[in-house]
N, C-alpha and C positions, 0 to 999 in steps of 0.2 A: 051582133053582140051577144044576143040571147043564146045562140047556138054555142059561142065560145064559152060562156059561163056554164052551161049545161055540160059541155065537153070536159072542162076543167074539173067540175064537180065529180063527175064520173071517174075521171082519172085519179083523183085524190082518194076517191072511195076504193078503187082498185089497189092503189099503193097501200093504204091502210090495211086492207085485207092481206095483201102480200106480206107486210111487216108482221102481221100476227100468225101467218102460216108458214113463213120461210124456215123457221127453226125446225118445223115438222116435216119439211120436204124430204123426200127420199134422198139418201146419201148418194153422192156422185154428181153427174152432170145437172140433174134437176135442182139440187141446192146451190151449185155454182151459178147457174142461170138466174135463180131468184136473187142471190146476193148482188150480182152484177146489175140486175134490173133495178134493184132498191138504190144501188149507188148512182145509177143514171138519173133516177127519179130525184134523189137528194140534190143532185148537181143542177138538174134542168128545170125543176119546178119551183116557182116562187114560193117562199115560206118554209122550205124544206131544209134550210141551212142547219138547223139543230141536229138533223140526222146525218149530216155529211161525214162526220168523224166516225160515228159508230158504224154506219153502213159501209163506208170505205174500209174500215178495219176488218169487218166481216168478210168482204170481198178479198182482201189481202190474205186474210187467214184461209179462206177456201182455196185460193189460187196456190198458195204456198203448200197446202195440204194435199191438193189434188193433182197439180202439175209438177211433174219431176224436172230436175235440172236440165235434162236434155230436151224439154219441151213436150214430152209424152204425158199422157194421162196415166194415173195410178193403175188403172184397169189393164194397161198395155194393150188395149184394143184400139188399133189405128182407126177403125170405123167410128168408134165412140168419140175419139179425139176430133175427127173430121166433122162429125155431127155437132159436137160442142162448138167448134169454130164457126160453123154455119149458123147455129142458133144464137151465139153470143159473139158478136163481132169484137168485143173488147178482149176476149179471150183468145182470139185468132193469133195475135203475135206470139202468145205463149206456146201455142200448139203448132205454130208454123215449122218449126225446126223438126218436130216429129213427123209431120206430114210429108216433108220433103225426104226425110231420111228412110222412109218406107221403101223407096225405089232401090236403096243401096242395102247390101247385106249387113245385119247387125253384128255378125261375127266375121272377121277376116280369116278366111281359110288359106292355108299355105298352098301356094302354086306348085305343081309338079312340073319342073323344068328339066 
């Protein structure tokens, strides 16, 4: 029980720190990851319910801002999208379309028949 309390206290300290620094995170994948982590914390840790709406809204805003309708990242760098999916499992469904479309040409070229 002592370990559990110390673990939760440490986790809450880290979440508080992330809440204060997430706004200053570098734009792009780092900020997206920070907002997703805060949303997970608000949903999974007891006593974090007051943060659920705000953190969820921030994650939604970052996903809408950074993930294009085709599932690609605004940077249009497939490696960055793959890295974001690997680091943030919640973002993976948003990025899945782009990751699979890399194998197909982005533009259809007319065939010479």
